[in-house]
N, C-alpha and C positions, 0 to 999 in steps of 0.2 A: 481721943477715944477712952471712953469710960470701961471700967471692967463689966459694967451693966451692958453697955451697948454691945461691946465682945461676946459675951455669954449671950443675947438677943442673939445674934449672927449665926454663932456656931449652935444655936438650936433650933432656930429658924426650918421649916419644914414646909412643903406643899401639901396640902391635906386633898382627900378623894372627893372630888365634887358631890357624887352622892351622899357624902355624910356630913354636907352644910346643911343646918339648918336655921330655922329663924332662933333668935333675932336675928336680922343684917343690920350694917351702919344706919344708923338715923342722919336725917336729912343733914344734920351738921358735921357730923363725923365722914360722910362723903364726902364732903365739900373738901374737907381735912385732907381726906386721903388723896382725892383727885389734885389741889393744890400740892401734897408731896409728890404726887406722881409726875408733875410740872418743872419739878426742880432738878433738872438732868445737866449733863454738858449738852446744849445744843451750840455749836460752832456755826457762825454768820446769823445767829438768832432767828431761824428758819421755822421753829415750830415745826417739825416734821411727822407731829402726831396729832392726834384726836381722841377723844372719846366718846361714846356710844352707850349711855344706861339704861338698864332693862332693870325694872321693877315692878312688884303689883303683877297687873292682866295684863300688862306689855309681854310679860316673860311668852304666856299663854298665846299672846296674839303673834309673835314671833313665830313659834313655836310651828303654826299654820304655814307659814312661811316654808320652815327646813321641812316639813311634810311635803310641801307641793315640790321643793325642789329637790326632793328623793325621787318622788314619782318621775318628774319632769327630766331628770338629769342621768338615772341610773338606766342600764341597760335592758335587766328586768322588773317586771312590776314590781314593788316591796308587798311585804306581806301585811297584813293588817297589825299584827304586834311593831313590827318595823315603823311603819307610819304612826301609832299611837306613844312608841320611843322616841321619835323626832318630835312630835306634838308638846312632850314635856321636860326634854332636854334643858331650856334655859329653866326650868323649874326646880331644880336638882338643888339650886340656892337661891335665896331670898334675892341675892342683888348679884346682876353679873354684867360687867362693862365690858365692851367691843374696845379693842384698842388697834386703831386704825393709823398706820404707816403711810405717811406722805411728801413722796421724795419730789423736792423742786431741783431741778436743775440750775446749778449756780457754781460759779468758778469758784474753786478754793474751799468748797463744801461736798466732796465726793457724796455717791448714794449711800456707801458704805458705813462712812459718816453719818448720816441720818437715817440707816435704819438701825445703827448700834447706839444710837439718841433715842428712836423708839423703843427700843429693846430696854433701854435703862429706867425710861418712863414705865413701861408696864411691870417692871420690876419692883419698881420706888413703890407703884401703885399695890403692889403686893406685901412690900416690909411695910409700908404704913399701915395698910388692914389689918397686919399682923401684929405691929404693936400697938392696936386699939385692941387688940384680944379676939379678932376674927381671925378664919382660917380662910385660906385661899386655895385656887387651883386653874393656873394659865393653860388652856388648853387652845391646841389648834389642831381642831377636829377637822373634819373631812369639810365641813360647813362653813369654815374659815377661806376654802378656795370655790366656794360654788358661785358660779356668775349671774346662779337668780338672787342668792343672799347678796352679793356685791350690790346686783340691782336694786332688791331692798331696801339694804342699806343707804343708800343714795351717792354711794364713792364715786369720785371723780377719777379721770382716765390713771392719776398719778396717786391713786391710792390703793391699798391694799389690806387686809385685816392681817394685823401680827396676831390677833389671836384674841380668847374671850376668856376674862379673870371672874369668876367665879367665887363670891363672897358671902361668908355667913359663919356661924358659930359651931365648931367642931361639935358633934352631937354624939363619937366614939371617940377613944383612944386609938390612935393610929402609930403603929409602928415608924421608925426611923428606917430608911434603905441605908445601904451600906454607900460610903463614900470612899473616892478613889485615895489612894497612898499618896501624899507628896511626891514621895521617892518615884512613881511612877508616872507623874504629870508635871515636874520641875526638873528644869536643867538650868544651867549658869553655862553663860556662854565666855567663850574665853576667847582669847585672839595666839 
């Protein structure tokens, strides 16, 4: 690993979705990002993930799905402000990629391995976009768990949303968050 790679990983951070502006990745850049996302450990070659891309008008159209989900799934009727917030949710960034986890019951490839592979794919997606100079925000907000959204995405019974990755250009500098001290998170096993 080169010093440049280490420096990149040490400085990498998530962006706030609401601060990701245009431009987003070009079609060729997005293909590169998705190809990098697919280069993760995948025991038994199950490909336990897939991607759904939202760009342009598709983001606002999916916002209507989110508004409908809020209106039908919540106990209290949502306010007009909440409905408008949901309608514009995916327009926070120029590109949004929904990462889908797809677990395939397979001897020798436990569910947790498949879930971790999906998580690695989502993070590789973030890293590739970051390497191209874009900010990313991987979110699993309420809509990741909505039955209305699951149906609108056409998910199979063995699929679920792992998160939505917002991609765009950082429109404002963002402070880094405190990171844990290694002494608090690392132990060394001894017999």
